[in-house]
Backbone as CSV, one residue per row, in Angstrom:
resi,resn,N_x,N_y,N_z,CA_x,CA_y,CA_z,C_x,C_y,C_z
1,MET,-2.089,37.263,26.074,-2.545,35.630,26.192,-3.995,35.821,25.587
2,GLY,-4.499,35.059,24.824,-6.057,35.190,24.199,-6.916,34.246,25.043
3,GLY,-8.074,34.455,24.919,-9.056,33.487,25.586,-9.599,32.457,24.705
4,LEU,-10.189,31.854,25.191,-10.988,30.688,24.345,-11.935,31.247,23.398
5,VAL,-12.222,30.780,22.059,-13.322,31.211,21.181,-14.187,30.131,20.801
6,ASP,-13.898,28.625,20.960,-14.813,27.682,20.562,-14.886,26.786,21.612
7,SER,-16.111,25.880,21.311,-15.910,24.618,22.308,-14.843,23.664,22.250
8,GLU,-14.366,23.472,21.042,-13.233,22.808,20.733,-12.095,23.157,21.678
9,GLY,-11.738,24.467,21.859,-10.678,25.027,22.593,-10.912,24.893,24.082
10,VAL,-12.308,24.834,24.577,-12.632,24.716,26.062,-12.171,23.245,26.348
11,GLU,-12.813,22.342,25.511,-12.528,20.818,25.954,-11.075,20.332,25.913
12,ARG,-10.239,21.120,24.952,-8.744,20.862,25.146,-8.270,21.493,26.454
13,LEU,-8.566,22.525,26.736,-8.125,23.327,27.950,-8.431,22.617,29.276
14,VAL,-9.824,22.111,29.173,-10.191,21.179,30.448,-9.486,19.821,30.513
15,GLN,-9.118,19.336,29.192,-8.264,18.008,29.294,-7.038,18.306,29.857
16,LEU,-6.333,19.545,29.579,-5.098,19.718,30.183,-4.954,19.913,31.512
17,MET,-6.219,20.492,31.885,-6.340,20.776,33.541,-6.413,19.415,34.371
18,GLN,-7.110,18.545,33.815,-7.535,17.439,34.628,-6.441,16.601,34.909
19,PRO,-6.196,16.460,36.353,-5.085,15.773,36.983,-4.895,14.351,36.580
20,GLU,-6.045,13.636,36.426,-5.883,12.290,35.857,-5.306,11.952,34.448
21,ARG,-5.541,12.912,33.705,-5.119,12.942,32.469,-3.603,13.678,32.197
22,ALA,-3.417,14.471,32.953,-1.895,14.862,32.850,-0.915,13.939,33.180
23,GLU,0.044,13.871,32.479,1.238,12.791,32.447,2.102,13.156,33.980
24,LYS,1.971,14.305,34.273,2.581,14.832,35.726,1.620,15.918,36.090
25,LYS,2.064,16.292,37.459,1.132,17.272,37.949,1.673,18.850,37.207
26,ILE,0.643,19.529,37.236,0.995,20.837,36.511,1.477,21.663,37.755
27,ASP,2.610,22.283,37.198,3.178,23.115,38.234,2.542,24.667,38.190
28,LEU,3.038,25.465,39.038,2.104,26.724,39.593,2.369,27.634,38.029
29,ILE,3.376,27.604,37.542,3.189,28.443,36.189,2.353,27.947,35.161
30,GLY,2.395,26.576,34.881,1.532,25.878,34.097,0.024,26.235,34.547
31,ARG,-0.231,26.109,35.807,-1.662,26.585,36.334,-2.071,27.769,36.060
32,SER,-0.981,28.788,36.302,-1.292,30.209,36.134,-1.640,30.301,34.593
33,ILE,-0.956,29.927,33.755,-1.235,30.090,32.322,-2.676,29.605,31.980
34,LEU,-2.841,28.246,32.377,-4.328,27.861,32.038,-5.389,28.789,32.696
35,ALA,-5.083,28.961,33.931,-6.258,30.046,34.542,-6.247,31.147,33.861
36,GLY,-5.292,31.844,33.222,-5.066,33.074,32.548,-5.843,33.034,31.262
37,VAL,-5.971,31.783,30.477,-6.721,31.568,29.472,-8.116,31.832,29.772
38,ILE,-8.534,31.316,30.806,-10.045,31.477,31.322,-10.275,32.683,31.555
39,ALA,-9.493,33.634,32.395,-9.435,34.906,32.613,-9.770,35.893,31.437
40,ALA,-8.953,35.685,30.303,-9.013,36.138,29.090,-10.051,35.921,28.223
41,THR,-10.888,34.933,28.241,-11.977,34.551,27.714,-13.265,35.388,27.830
42,GLU,-13.707,35.995,26.602,-14.751,36.623,26.646,-16.091,36.176,26.336
43,GLU,-16.014,35.148,25.491,-17.259,34.357,25.036,-17.960,33.514,26.000
44,TYR,-19.121,34.072,26.148,-20.020,33.748,27.306,-20.368,32.115,27.081
45,ASP,-20.453,31.634,25.740,-20.789,30.257,25.482,-19.638,29.458,26.094
46,CYS,-18.262,29.804,25.774,-17.171,29.043,26.265,-16.917,28.927,27.645
47,LEU,-17.192,30.005,28.239,-17.403,30.099,29.847,-18.158,28.954,30.371
48,GLY,-19.694,29.251,29.679,-20.526,28.146,30.118,-20.216,26.740,29.866
49,ARG,-19.384,26.502,28.753,-19.082,25.112,28.299,-17.863,24.662,29.274
50,PHE,-17.129,25.525,29.737,-16.119,25.436,30.819,-16.810,24.790,32.239
51,VAL,-17.794,25.401,32.409,-18.551,24.958,33.736,-19.240,23.543,33.517
52,GLN,-19.903,23.347,32.293,-20.333,21.910,32.010,-19.396,21.043,32.097
53,LEU,-18.056,21.112,31.609,-17.066,20.269,31.696,-16.458,20.036,32.916
54,ARG,-16.960,20.584,33.896,-16.574,20.511,35.209,-15.196,21.234,35.374
55,GLY,-14.998,22.235,34.655,-13.637,23.054,34.944,-13.619,23.439,36.522
56,LEU,-14.722,24.038,37.070,-14.559,24.840,38.351,-14.134,23.703,39.513
57,PRO,-14.464,22.411,39.418,-13.774,21.613,40.551,-12.254,21.355,40.238
58,VAL,-11.922,21.646,39.256,-10.343,21.630,38.982,-9.804,22.946,39.661
59,LEU,-10.473,24.137,39.446,-9.804,25.190,40.126,-10.195,25.398,41.367
60,ASP,-11.128,24.482,42.083,-11.425,24.421,43.395,-10.262,23.568,43.944
61,GLU,-9.876,22.540,43.421,-8.705,21.537,43.890,-7.223,22.582,43.832
62,TRP,-7.286,23.264,43.118,-5.929,24.240,43.027,-5.960,25.240,44.062
63,LEU,-7.051,25.821,44.286,-7.344,26.591,45.412,-6.937,26.063,46.794
64,GLN,-7.663,24.700,47.029,-7.309,23.927,48.400,-6.016,23.547,48.520
65,GLU,-5.310,23.320,47.295,-3.913,22.938,47.652,-3.266,24.200,48.185
66,ILE,-3.220,25.304,47.777,-2.576,26.528,48.177,-2.874,26.467,49.475
67,HIS,-4.400,26.482,49.838,-4.708,26.768,51.511,-4.246,25.797,52.160
68,LYS,-3.993,24.371,51.883,-3.362,23.374,52.488,-1.905,23.447,52.753
69,GLY,-1.274,24.426,51.856,0.215,24.439,51.888,0.963,23.508,51.216
70,LYS,0.292,22.939,50.131,0.741,21.970,49.286,1.338,22.669,48.173
71,ILE,1.112,23.719,47.962,1.887,24.482,46.807,2.261,26.085,47.779
72,GLY,3.562,26.476,47.340,3.813,27.783,48.021,4.432,27.699,49.323
73,ASP,4.909,26.517,49.656,5.545,26.338,51.036,6.977,27.055,50.954
74,GLY,7.568,27.525,49.654,8.906,27.907,49.831,9.991,26.985,49.323
75,SER,9.621,25.692,49.206,10.503,24.656,49.043,10.999,24.621,47.597
76,SER,10.138,25.285,46.664,10.614,25.357,45.385,10.662,27.003,45.245
77,PRO,11.854,27.415,44.489,11.843,28.737,44.060,10.799,29.204,43.266
78,LYS,10.365,28.503,42.259,9.226,28.858,41.461,8.041,28.932,42.187
79,ASP,7.947,28.318,43.429,6.614,28.504,44.099,6.521,29.588,45.207
80,SER,7.413,30.612,45.121,7.589,31.591,45.982,6.197,32.299,46.348
81,ASP,6.175,33.044,47.483,4.883,33.660,47.853,4.588,34.584,46.875
82,LYS,5.544,35.296,46.003,4.948,36.119,45.173,4.379,35.469,43.917
83,SER,5.007,34.297,43.448,4.355,33.468,42.625,2.966,32.918,42.746
84,VAL,2.831,32.390,44.076,1.472,31.999,44.514,0.414,33.062,44.601
85,GLU,0.938,34.312,44.939,-0.083,35.415,45.043,-0.489,35.816,43.621
86,GLU,0.520,35.831,42.598,0.133,36.080,41.093,-0.775,35.174,40.738
87,PHE,-0.554,33.821,40.937,-1.355,32.611,40.626,-2.810,32.816,41.226
88,LEU,-2.938,33.214,42.655,-4.306,33.287,43.142,-4.932,34.605,42.408
89,LEU,-4.410,35.701,42.085,-4.944,36.850,41.271,-5.641,36.363,39.881
90,VAL,-4.770,35.638,39.228,-5.233,35.076,37.859,-6.332,34.093,38.204
91,LEU,-6.480,33.273,39.100,-7.283,32.331,39.528,-8.580,33.162,40.014
92,LEU,-8.433,33.904,40.536,-9.781,34.836,40.770,-10.374,35.704,39.816
93,ARG,-9.422,36.036,38.779,-10.012,36.738,37.653,-10.736,35.714,36.686
94,ALA,-10.223,34.517,36.759,-10.941,33.564,36.029,-12.247,33.052,36.472
95,LEU,-12.396,32.971,37.976,-13.529,32.681,38.470,-14.550,33.878,38.361
96,ASP,-14.106,35.069,38.413,-15.037,36.040,38.120,-15.471,36.216,36.901
97,LYS,-15.045,35.569,35.785,-15.520,35.437,34.600,-16.569,34.296,34.437
98,ARG,-16.531,33.267,35.090,-17.470,32.274,34.897,-18.900,32.591,35.174
99,PRO,-19.862,31.966,34.320,-21.290,32.399,34.560,-21.544,32.043,36.044
100,ALA,-22.688,33.101,36.574,-23.184,32.776,37.798,-24.131,31.543,37.538
101,ASN,-23.972,30.516,38.373,-24.776,29.276,38.281,-24.852,28.691,39.441
102,LEU,-25.731,28.730,40.217,-26.007,27.982,41.600,-25.620,26.673,41.377
103,GLN,-26.368,25.860,40.421,-25.776,24.376,40.347,-24.324,24.108,40.089
104,ALA,-23.823,25.047,39.521,-22.242,24.816,39.043,-21.645,24.949,40.345
105,LEU,-22.009,26.138,41.272,-21.398,26.211,42.324,-21.478,25.235,43.371
106,GLN,-22.767,24.544,43.348,-23.117,23.709,44.280,-22.353,22.133,44.015
107,MET,-21.874,22.100,42.772,-21.449,20.851,42.330,-19.628,20.586,43.019
108,CYS,-19.480,21.712,43.451,-17.889,21.576,44.282,-17.823,22.837,45.170
109,ASN,-16.977,22.733,45.824,-16.919,23.857,47.067,-16.023,25.024,46.811
110,ILE,-16.089,25.611,45.688,-15.309,26.776,45.382,-15.512,27.886,46.222
111,GLY,-16.635,27.933,46.501,-17.010,29.131,47.371,-16.454,29.151,48.848
112,LYS,-16.320,27.935,49.352,-15.611,27.717,50.668,-14.120,27.920,50.412
113,SER,-13.577,27.526,49.344,-12.279,27.626,49.124,-11.921,29.050,48.860
114,VAL,-12.660,29.784,47.881,-12.517,31.335,47.902,-12.608,31.824,49.389
115,ASN,-13.366,31.700,50.016,-13.665,32.276,51.485,-12.512,31.948,52.222
116,HIS,-11.590,30.807,52.108,-10.350,30.753,52.958,-9.410,31.747,52.703
117,LEU,-9.556,32.498,51.535,-8.400,33.554,51.079,-8.868,34.698,52.021
118,ARG,-9.771,34.891,52.708,-9.790,35.991,53.445,-8.887,36.076,54.482
119,SER,-8.464,34.870,54.918,-7.364,34.722,55.860,-6.035,34.679,55.294
120,HIS,-5.978,34.793,53.854,-4.789,34.838,53.299,-3.835,36.104,53.969
121,LYS,-2.570,35.881,54.042,-1.601,36.793,54.564,-1.582,38.089,53.820
122,ASN,-1.893,38.112,52.557,-2.089,39.378,51.703,-3.412,39.413,51.321
């Protein structure tokens, strides 16, 4: 899977991620794919644009849903523990790519959400 290479691609990706714009809630596999695109992105300008377009709060919301048990409760075979753990790893890789910017971190609680992973069973 390739990463983003231009601003237009970033804008389209963030539009796909936005919950209010999605016709239905994005499932775990879809979220993994979208986070994987960010994780594969090497263009610093694209990563910066992702932060500008408020992509971090969406990733934060996804992390919070896992922490609160809204995803990965085992009720869906697609949301097995293994799937959730694979998603978390992709999500962490995506977060590792984002430009370090205190203002971007302060606009959402992503740091707190990541910190909750310390108590994750794996």
